[in-house]
C-alpha positions in Angstrom: 20.3 -31.3 2.3 21.6 -29.4 5.4 18.6 -27.9 7.6 19.2 -24.3 7.1 18.5 -25.3 3.2 15.5 -27.5 4.3 14.4 -24.8 6.3 14.5 -22.4 3.7 12.5 -24.7 1.2 10.2 -24.9 3.7 10.0 -21.7 3.7 9.2 -21.0 0.3 6.9 -23.1 0.3 4.3 -21.9 3.0 1.9 -19.2 2.3 1.4 -16.2 5.1 -2.1 -17.3 6.8 -4.4 -15.6 5.7 -8.6 -15.2 6.0 -10.8 -17.6 4.0 -8.3 -20.1 3.1 -10.1 -22.8 3.8 -13.7 -21.2 3.4 -15.6 -23.4 0.3 -17.7 -22.6 -2.0 -20.2 -24.1 -4.6 -19.7 -25.6 -7.7 -22.7 -25.3 -10.9 -21.8 -28.8 -11.3 -22.6 -30.4 -7.8 -20.4 -30.3 -4.6 -17.8 -28.2 -3.3 -14.4 -26.9 -3.3 -12.1 -24.6 -1.3 -12.3 -21.6 -2.8 -8.9 -20.2 -4.5 -8.7 -16.3 -4.0 -6.8 -15.4 -7.0 -8.0 -11.5 -7.2 -5.4 -10.3 -5.1 -4.6 -7.5 -7.2 -8.5 -5.9 -6.4 -8.4 -6.8 -2.5 -5.9 -9.5 -1.2 -7.5 -11.2 2.0 -6.5 -9.9 4.9 -3.6 -11.5 7.1 -4.7 -13.8 9.8 -1.9 -11.9 12.3 -3.9 -8.3 11.3 -7.4 -10.2 12.1 -6.0 -11.3 15.4 -4.0 -8.2 16.0 -7.6 -5.5 15.0 -9.2 -8.3 16.9 -7.3 -8.3 20.5 -7.8 -4.0 20.1 -11.4 -4.0 19.5 -12.2 -4.0 22.6 -9.9 -0.8 23.7 -11.7 1.1 21.0 -12.0 5.0 21.9 -12.1 8.3 20.2 -9.3 9.6 18.9 -7.1 12.9 20.1 -9.7 14.5 22.3 -10.7 12.0 24.9 -9.4 12.1 28.1 -10.3 8.8 28.8 -7.7 5.8 29.0 -9.1 4.0 26.2 -9.0 7.0 24.3 -5.3 7.8 24.9 -4.6 4.2 24.2 -6.4 4.4 20.2 -4.3 7.9 20.2 -0.9 6.2 21.0 -1.6 3.3 19.1 -2.7 5.8 15.9 0.2 7.6 16.2 2.2 4.9 16.4 0.9 3.4 13.6 1.6 6.3 11.4 5.6 5.9 13.0 5.3 2.7 11.7 4.4 3.0 8.0 6.4 6.1 8.1 9.3 3.6 8.9 8.1 0.5 6.1 7.9 3.4 3.8 11.5 4.7 4.2 10.4 8.2 4.8 12.9 11.1 5.2 12.8 13.0 8.5 10.1 15.6 7.9 8.3 13.3 5.8 4.2 13.4 6.5 2.5 10.2 6.6 -1.4 11.0 5.8 -3.7 7.9 6.6 -6.7 7.9 4.0 -9.3 6.0 2.7 -7.7 4.3 -0.1 -5.2 5.1 -3.2 -8.1 6.9 -4.9 -8.0 9.2 -1.7 -4.6 9.9 -1.5 -3.9 10.6 -5.0 -6.9 13.1 -5.1 -5.9 14.4 -2.0 -2.4 15.4 -3.1 -4.4 16.7 -6.5 -6.3 19.5 -4.3 -2.7 20.1 -2.5 -0.3 21.0 -6.2 0.9 24.5 -6.2 -1.2 27.0 -8.9 -0.6 26.6 -12.5 1.6 23.2 -11.6 2.0 20.9 -14.7 1.4 17.3 -14.3 2.8 14.5 -16.4 1.1 11.2 -16.2 0.9 8.0 -18.7 -1.8 6.6 -20.3 -1.3 3.3 -18.5 -2.1 4.6 -15.2 -4.9 2.5 -13.2 -7.9 5.5 -13.2 -6.7 6.5 -9.9 -3.7 7.9 -10.6 -5.0 9.3 -14.1 -8.0 10.9 -13.7 -7.5 13.3 -10.0 -5.8 16.1 -12.1 -7.7 17.2 -14.4 -8.1 20.5 -13.3 -4.6 21.0 -13.8 -2.3 21.0 -16.7 -2.0 17.8 -17.4 -0.2 16.1 -20.2 -0.8 12.3 -21.0 2.0 10.7 -22.5 1.3 7.2 -24.2 2.2 4.0 -23.1 6.2 3.7 -23.7 6.9 -0.3 -25.3 9.9 -0.1 -22.9 11.6 1.3 -19.5 13.7 2.7 -21.7 11.2 4.8 -23.8 8.9 5.2 -20.7 12.1 7.4 -19.0 12.9 9.3 -22.7 9.0 9.9 -23.5 9.3 11.4 -19.8 11.7 13.4 -20.7 10.9 14.5 -23.7 8.1 16.0 -22.1 9.3 17.7 -19.5 12.3 19.2 -21.7 8.9 21.8 -23.3 7.4 22.7 -20.0 7.7 25.8 -18.3 11.3 25.2 -16.4 9.7 27.9 -13.7 6.9 26.5 -12.5 6.3 24.0 -10.3 5.3 20.2 -12.4 4.4 16.7 -11.1 4.9 13.4 -12.3 2.9 10.3 -11.6 3.5 7.3 -12.0 2.6 3.6 -11.2 5.0 1.1 -9.2 3.8 -1.9 -11.1 0.9 -2.5 -13.4 -2.1 -3.3 -12.5 -2.9 -4.8 -15.6 0.1 -6.2 -16.4 1.9 -6.4 -13.2 5.3 -5.2 -14.7 7.5 -3.1 -12.7 8.2 0.6 -14.0 11.5 2.0 -13.9 10.8 4.5 -11.1 14.8 5.4 -9.6 15.3 6.3 -13.2 11.5 8.2 -13.9 12.1 10.3 -10.4 15.8 11.0 -11.6 14.4 12.2 -14.9 11.8 14.6 -12.8 13.9 16.0 -10.5 16.4 16.6 -13.4 13.8 18.8 -15.0 13.4 20.5 -11.5 9.8 18.3 -11.5 8.3 16.3 -8.2 7.1 12.5 -8.7 4.3 10.6 -6.8 4.8 6.9 -6.8 1.0 4.9 -7.1 2.7 1.6 -4.8 -1.1 0.4 -4.8 0.3 -2.7 -6.9 3.7 -2.5 -5.9 4.0 -2.5 -1.9 2.2 -6.1 -1.4 5.1 -7.1 -3.5 8.1 -6.0 -3.0 9.8 -3.6 -0.5 9.3 0.4 -1.1 11.2 3.0 0.3 10.8 7.1 -0.1 14.8 7.6 0.1 15.6 4.5 -2.0 14.0 5.2 -4.9 14.4 8.5 -4.0 9.9 9.4 -4.8 8.7 12.8 -3.3 5.3 10.7 -2.6 4.0 7.3 -2.2 0.6 6.4 -2.1 -1.1 2.5 -1.4 -3.9 0.8 0.0 -4.5 -1.4 2.9 -7.0 -3.4 1.7 -4.4 -4.1 -1.1 -1.3 -5.1 1.6 -3.9 -7.7 3.6 -5.0 -5.1 5.8 -8.6 -4.3 5.3 -11.1 -2.0 6.7 -11.0 0.9 3.6 -7.4 3.0 4.8 -4.9 4.4 2.7 -1.8 6.4 3.2 -0.1 9.5 1.6 3.3 9.9 2.6 6.0 12.0 1.7 7.3 15.8 1.8 4.7 17.7 4.1 5.4 21.8 2.2 2.7 21.0 -0.3 0.6 19.6 2.0 0.9 22.2 4.4 0.4 24.8 1.9 -2.7 23.5 0.7 -6.5 24.0 2.1 -7.7 21.1 4.1 -8.6 18.4 2.6 -12.0 18.1 4.3 -13.0 20.9 6.9 -14.1 20.1 10.5 -13.2 18.7 13.2 -9.6 17.6 13.8 -8.0 19.7 10.9 -8.5 23.1 13.1 -5.8 24.5 15.5 -7.8 27.1 16.4 -11.3 28.7 15.2 -12.7 32.2 16.1 -15.4 34.5 15.1 -14.9 37.8 13.4 -15.9 40.6 14.0 -17.7 41.0 10.3 -19.5 38.0 12.1 -17.6 35.5 10.0 -15.4 32.6 11.2 -11.6 32.4 11.2 -9.7 29.2 11.1 -6.3 28.4 12.1 -5.3 24.8 10.5 -2.9 22.4 11.6 0.6 22.1 9.8 1.2 18.8 10.3 -0.7 15.3 8.6 -4.2 16.5 11.3 -4.7 18.9 8.4 -5.9 16.7 5.6 -7.8 13.8 8.5 -10.3 15.9 9.4 -13.2 14.4 11.2 -12.8 11.2 13.8 -10.0 9.0 12.1 -10.7 5.6 11.0 -8.1 4.2 14.0 -8.8 0.5 13.5 -7.8 0.9 9.4 -4.7 2.7 10.3 -3.9 0.2 13.0 -4.6 -2.3 10.1 -2.1 -1.2 7.7 0.6 -1.3 10.5 -0.1 -4.5 11.4 0.1 -5.3 8.3 3.2 -3.5 7.6 4.7 -5.3 10.5 3.8 -8.7 9.3 5.1 -8.5 5.8 8.6 -7.1 7.4 9.0 -9.6 9.8 7.7 -12.7 7.2 11.1 -11.3 5.2 10.8 -9.8 2.0 13.5 -11.8 0.5 11.6 -15.1 0.8 8.2 -13.5 0.0 9.5 -12.6 -3.2 11.3 -15.3 -4.3 7.7 -17.8 -3.4 6.1 -15.1 -5.7 8.6 -15.6 -8.6 7.9 -19.3 -7.9 4.2 -18.9 -8.8 4.9 -16.3 -11.2 7.0 -19.0 -13.0 4.3 -21.7 -13.0 1.7 -19.6 -13.7 3.7 -18.1 -16.6 4.5 -21.7 -17.5 0.9 -23.1 -17.5 -0.4 -20.6 -19.7 2.4 -20.6 -22.6 1.5 -24.6 -22.6 -2.1 -23.4 -24.1 -1.8 -21.6 -27.7 -4.8 -20.0 -27.2 -4.1 -17.9 -24.4 -2.0 -14.2 -24.9 -0.4 -12.9 -21.8 -0.8 -8.6 -22.0 2.6 -7.0 -21.6 4.1 -3.7 -22.4 7.8 -4.4 -22.2 8.1 -8.1 -22.9 8.0 -11.3 -21.9 11.5 -11.0 -19.8 10.2 -8.1 -18.1 10.5 -8.3 -13.6 6.7 -7.7 -12.4 4.9 -8.9 -9.6 1.9 -11.5 -9.0 -0.2 -9.7 -11.5 -1.0 -11.0 -14.8 -3.7 -10.1 -17.6 -4.2 -12.5 -20.4 -7.2 -13.0 -23.1 -8.3 -16.5 -25.0 -8.7 -16.9 -28.5 -12.7 -17.3 -29.2 -13.7 -16.6 -25.8 -15.5 -14.2 -24.0 -13.6 -13.0 -21.5 -16.3 -12.2 -18.9 -17.7 -15.8 -20.2 -13.9 -17.6 -19.5 -14.0 -15.7 -15.9 -17.9 -17.1 -15.1 -17.0 -20.4 -15.7 -13.2 -20.4 -13.9 -15.5 -19.0 -10.9 -18.7 -21.6 -11.5 -17.1 -25.0 -12.7 -13.5 -24.5 -10.3 -14.2 -22.5 -7.2 -11.8 -19.4 -9.2 -11.8 -15.7 -8.5 -9.9 -13.9 -10.9 -11.5 -10.4 -12.7 -12.3 -10.0 -16.0 -12.5 -6.3 -18.1 -10.6 -3.4 -18.3 -9.3 -3.3 -14.8 -9.9 0.3 -14.1 -6.9 1.2 -16.7 -9.0 1.6 -20.1 -6.8 3.3 -22.1 -4.1 0.8 -20.9 -6.3 -2.6 -21.6 -7.3 -0.9 -24.8 -4.1 -0.3 -26.4 -2.7 -3.9 -25.3 -5.3 -5.3 -26.9 -5.7 -3.0 -29.8 -9.6 -2.3 -29.4 -12.3 0.5 -30.3 -13.4 1.8 -27.0 -16.6 1.9 -28.3 -17.8 -1.3 -28.7 -18.4 -3.9 -26.1 -19.2 -7.8 -25.8 -21.8 -10.0 -24.4 -21.2 -13.3 -22.5 -23.6 -15.4 -24.3 -21.5 -16.5 -27.1 -17.7 -16.0 -28.2 -17.3 -12.5 -28.4 -14.2 -12.9 -30.9 -14.0 -16.1 -33.6 -10.1 -17.0 -33.6 -7.8 -15.0 -34.2 -10.1 -11.6 -33.7 -9.4 -9.0 -31.2 -11.0 -9.5 -28.1 -13.0 -6.6 -26.2 -12.0 -7.2 -22.5 -9.4 -9.2 -20.6 -8.7 -11.6 -17.9 -6.9 -11.1 -14.9 -5.5 -13.7 -12.4 -3.8 -12.2 -9.3 -1.9 -13.3 -6.0 0.7 -13.2 -3.3 2.5 -14.0 0.3 -1.7 -15.8 1.1 -1.7 -17.8 -2.3 -1.0 -21.6 -1.8 0.8 -23.9 -4.5 -2.7 -25.9 -4.9 -4.5 -22.2 -6.1 -2.4 -22.4 -9.2 -2.0 -25.6 -9.9 -5.8 -25.6 -10.2 -6.2 -22.9 -12.2 -3.8 -23.6 -14.8 -5.1 -26.6 -14.9 -9.2 -25.0 -15.5 -7.4 -23.0 -17.9 -6.2 -26.2 -20.4 -9.1 -28.0 -19.5 -12.1 -24.9 -20.5 -9.6 -23.9 -23.5 -10.0 -28.1 -24.6 -13.3 -29.2 -23.9 -15.3 -25.5 -23.2 -17.9 -25.0 -20.4 -19.7 -27.3 -19.4 -23.0 -25.3 -18.0 -25.1 -22.5 -19.6 -24.2 -18.5 -19.2 -26.5 -15.4 -19.3 -25.7 -11.7 -19.5 -27.4 -10.5 -15.6 -27.5 -6.6 -15.6 -23.6 -6.1 -17.6 -22.2 -9.4 -15.8 -21.9 -13.1 -17.4 -23.4 -15.9 -14.7 -24.5 -18.9 -14.8 -28.1 -19.6 -16.0 -30.0 -21.4 -13.6 
């Protein structure tokens, strides 16, 4: 083996350092084990580098934009440089705006407030609630779940062909499903939207941590994502894209920072001149640490190399899928089929098991953190499971006999910080639980399945 090949193999096998990688947790059966964090789709652990960058800045923390002191000037520079770093990370066009928000949910609600009057919105029922629900005040059309990428494009084209051709329209679509991990045909959907005079916003919350994402290459109008899924904590998000609708809209929040000039009117009221920059929708003191953390994560992922990161994640995906395929009682959920490209997010059900019970046993008996439920994507999961939205399960006993429909699912998700051992332990635990059953008794407490004392 050549030196270069050996180095490549080594980099493929080495996860990026993250916080919590050495944390141990107790097991109900006795002893402790290193925690296996396999719930990246909810919140990914912070990269050690991001934490170190933020810690180095923390002593210099100051107010942003309105302070004359050195620390305020430094913080302002860091905040605006973070905006430029994110714009570069997303391949933004000249004239695009990068608005810092609290999360993907916040970003899409902001855009929903900014759409022009009479705008028609088209969204698939397969979306996460963050991108499914903000449009309810608009003229919204919910599209049925497609079963192939091509069908997704055809469904959108048919819907757009029936719309008012003279009014504004917006399509909202995910880049990677938070339930199945499957990649959506974003370029093709963007082309279909633009061909019918519509714009498109990409929910990249699950895509950006796993793949390079470019406004220009994908030809989308906006991208939204969250820092806490991109290995950067502290509650920040991003909405990046075209400026015109944002500039024309009333500020998302009214207050200091969004206003450029405020005067009293002769009638006793107040006249406000709002900023036309991203500051228009960033009223109040901004979360400079959160913005800086997102920028640090963007730099860290870019410098680590997307080819290496994607290759390593595909290696982990193959391990998980091969392991689950060996357990006949396990059914992996999918819209587009087994061969569909995906990121490190997989949901499944286990024949004869309540999903909450199974997830609780993974945690309590093996130190593995996954998620169970409907994953804030209720219509999609119920479509995949074929269940009635009125039914619910309890954790105390198997929720369904073999062959019957499960009422919720289990999700395992991982990324750049996941070591092979966590994936191997997960696969072994699934196999053992299905074969031998849980070692502990469990009960329902406030809607959650927990170990009985």
